[in-house]
C-alpha positions in Angstrom: 11.0 -9.6 -20.5 8.1 -7.4 -21.8 8.0 -6.9 -25.6 9.2 -3.7 -27.1 6.5 -0.9 -27.4 6.1 0.4 -31.0 4.6 3.8 -31.0 4.9 4.2 -34.7 2.8 1.1 -35.8 0.3 1.7 -38.7 -2.6 1.2 -36.2 -1.4 4.0 -34.0 -0.7 6.1 -36.8 -4.3 5.7 -38.0 -5.9 6.0 -34.5 -3.7 8.4 -32.5 -4.7 12.1 -32.2 -2.0 12.7 -29.8 1.3 11.2 -31.2 4.0 10.0 -28.9 7.5 10.1 -30.5 9.6 9.5 -27.5 9.6 6.0 -26.1 9.6 5.4 -22.2 13.4 5.2 -21.8 13.9 8.5 -23.7 11.1 10.0 -21.8 12.6 8.8 -18.4 16.0 10.3 -19.4 14.5 13.5 -20.5 12.4 14.4 -17.6 14.8 13.3 -15.1 17.4 15.9 -16.8 14.6 18.6 -16.8 13.7 18.0 -13.3 17.3 18.0 -11.9 17.8 21.3 -13.9 15.0 23.0 -12.4 15.6 21.7 -8.9 19.2 22.8 -8.9 18.2 26.2 -10.3 15.4 26.8 -7.7 17.7 25.7 -5.0 20.4 28.2 -5.9 17.8 31.0 -6.5 16.2 30.5 -2.9 19.8 30.3 -1.4 20.6 33.8 -3.0 17.3 35.2 -1.9 17.9 34.1 1.7 21.4 35.5 1.5 20.1 39.0 1.0 17.6 38.7 4.0 14.4 38.4 1.6 12.9 35.3 3.2 10.7 35.4 6.0 11.4 33.1 8.9 7.7 32.0 9.2 7.6 30.8 5.5 10.7 28.7 6.2 9.2 27.2 9.4 5.9 26.4 7.7 7.6 24.7 4.8 10.2 22.6 7.0 7.3 21.6 9.4 5.2 20.5 6.5 8.0 18.5 5.1 8.7 16.8 8.4 5.2 16.1 9.2 4.9 14.1 5.7 7.8 11.9 7.0 10.0 13.1 4.4 13.9 12.8 4.6 15.9 15.8 5.6 17.5 17.8 2.5 20.5 19.8 2.0 20.0 23.5 1.6 16.6 23.9 -0.2 16.7 20.9 -2.3 13.0 19.7 -1.7 10.9 18.5 -4.6 10.1 21.3 -7.0 6.5 21.6 -5.9 7.8 22.5 -2.4 10.3 24.9 -3.8 7.7 26.5 -5.5 5.5 26.8 -2.4 8.4 28.5 -0.4 8.9 31.0 -3.2 5.2 31.7 -3.4 5.2 32.5 0.3 7.8 35.1 -0.4 6.3 36.5 -3.4 6.4 40.2 -2.3 10.0 40.1 -1.0 11.9 37.9 -3.5 13.5 39.6 -6.4 12.6 37.9 -9.7 14.4 37.8 -13.1 13.3 38.0 -16.6 11.1 40.4 -18.7 8.3 40.5 -16.1 10.4 40.0 -12.9 8.8 43.4 -11.6 5.4 42.4 -12.3 3.8 40.8 -9.4 0.6 39.5 -11.4 3.0 38.1 -14.1 5.2 36.2 -11.5 2.1 34.9 -9.6 0.8 33.5 -13.1 4.1 31.9 -13.7 4.1 30.4 -10.2 0.7 28.8 -10.8 2.0 27.6 -14.2 4.9 26.0 -12.2 2.5 24.4 -9.7 0.8 22.6 -12.8 4.0 21.7 -14.4 5.3 20.1 -11.2 2.1 18.1 -10.7 2.0 16.8 -14.3 5.9 15.8 -14.0 5.2 13.9 -10.8 3.0 11.5 -12.7 5.3 9.4 -14.6 3.5 7.5 -17.3 6.3 7.6 -19.8 3.8 8.0 -22.8 3.5 11.7 -22.7 2.2 13.1 -26.1 4.5 15.3 -28.1 2.1 18.2 -27.7 2.4 18.0 -23.9 6.2 17.8 -23.8 6.5 20.9 -26.1 4.2 22.7 -23.7 6.3 21.5 -20.6 9.6 22.8 -22.5 8.0 26.0 -23.2 6.8 26.5 -19.6 10.0 25.3 -18.1 12.1 27.7 -20.1 10.0 30.7 -18.6 10.3 29.3 -15.0 14.2 29.1 -15.5 14.2 32.5 -16.8 12.2 33.9 -13.9 14.7 32.1 -11.4 17.6 33.7 -13.1 19.2 30.5 -14.3 22.9 30.9 -15.5 23.8 30.6 -19.1 25.2 27.1 -18.6 21.9 26.1 -17.6 20.2 27.7 -20.5 22.7 26.0 -22.9 22.0 22.5 -21.4 18.3 23.2 -21.6 18.6 24.2 -25.2 20.4 21.1 -26.1 17.7 18.9 -24.4 15.1 20.9 -26.3 16.5 20.6 -29.5 17.0 16.9 -29.3 13.5 16.4 -28.2 12.0 18.5 -31.0 14.2 16.7 -33.5 12.9 13.3 -32.6 9.4 14.6 -32.8 9.9 16.0 -36.1 11.4 12.7 -37.4 8.5 10.9 -35.7 5.9 12.9 -37.4 7.6 12.3 -40.8 7.3 8.6 -40.0 3.6 8.7 -39.1 2.9 10.9 -42.4 4.6 8.2 -44.4 2.5 5.4 -42.7 -0.6 7.4 -43.1 0.0 7.9 -46.9 0.7 4.1 -47.3 -2.6 3.4 -45.7 -4.5 5.9 -47.6 -2.9 4.5 -50.9 -0.8 7.6 -51.4 2.4 5.8 -51.4 2.6 4.3 -55.0 5.1 4.3 -57.8 8.3 6.5 -57.1 6.6 9.3 -55.2 8.2 11.3 -52.5 7.2 8.7 -49.8 8.7 5.7 -51.6 11.8 7.9 -52.5 12.7 8.4 -48.9 14.3 5.8 -46.8 11.8 4.0 -44.6 12.7 3.5 -40.9 11.6 0.4 -39.2 10.8 0.5 -35.4 14.3 -0.5 -34.7 15.6 2.5 -36.7 13.4 5.1 -35.1 15.3 8.3 -34.3 16.4 8.7 -30.6 17.4 11.6 -28.5 21.1 11.7 -28.6 24.0 14.1 -27.9 23.9 15.1 -31.5 20.7 16.0 -33.1 22.1 14.8 -36.5 22.7 11.1 -35.2 20.2 8.4 -34.4 22.7 5.7 -33.1 23.2 6.7 -29.5 20.3 6.7 -27.2 22.0 8.1 -24.1 21.9 11.6 -22.7 25.4 13.4 -22.3 25.2 14.4 -18.7 28.5 16.0 -18.9 26.7 18.9 -20.7 24.8 19.5 -17.5 27.8 19.8 -15.4 27.5 23.5 -15.5 24.3 23.4 -13.5 26.5 22.8 -10.4 29.2 25.6 -11.0 28.7 28.8 -9.0 
């Protein structure tokens, strides 16, 4: 068995310019939920656009031929990977109806689709050691994509729950790193603010849980995402 990875060691706190607060298991759970959320939303959006006759036959044939030529398995409806879903939407940029504040702005929508392309590419590379700053950007971009696709309220509530839990652990992780840096620099002396706070060992590091105030349960509550599949 591999030894546990301690992202909050004194050495990493001193050297790291790109802090990582979420350990590999937490990142795996977070990104799997986010990817599912985006894939389900995009699938429903494409189905709706096709229902109203806004999808060209040529674009669908092109995407399905590309998918088959790659030797990929057959999918239900439009549940391709998010990069392929994004390409299908891009092929129908001028006929699909988009949501959100800039839904009628073709330039803004095209820019958002380009952002989605970059997001899909980065999420496809699973290193499980993504820095906090990158995760924050991914969460920010994904919210805008969900808005553009007209995600239902249940999806936004589930997304907000994941976002709050992720930001909470990043905040707590930063507090731990600040304490470690203060100790290394000789700032933690006497009964100062650092020594007055309870220290967290590597086994007490805050985890993303169903309740942002708790650090005991490391699991995601997938029941909160059940609304994604409701019509």
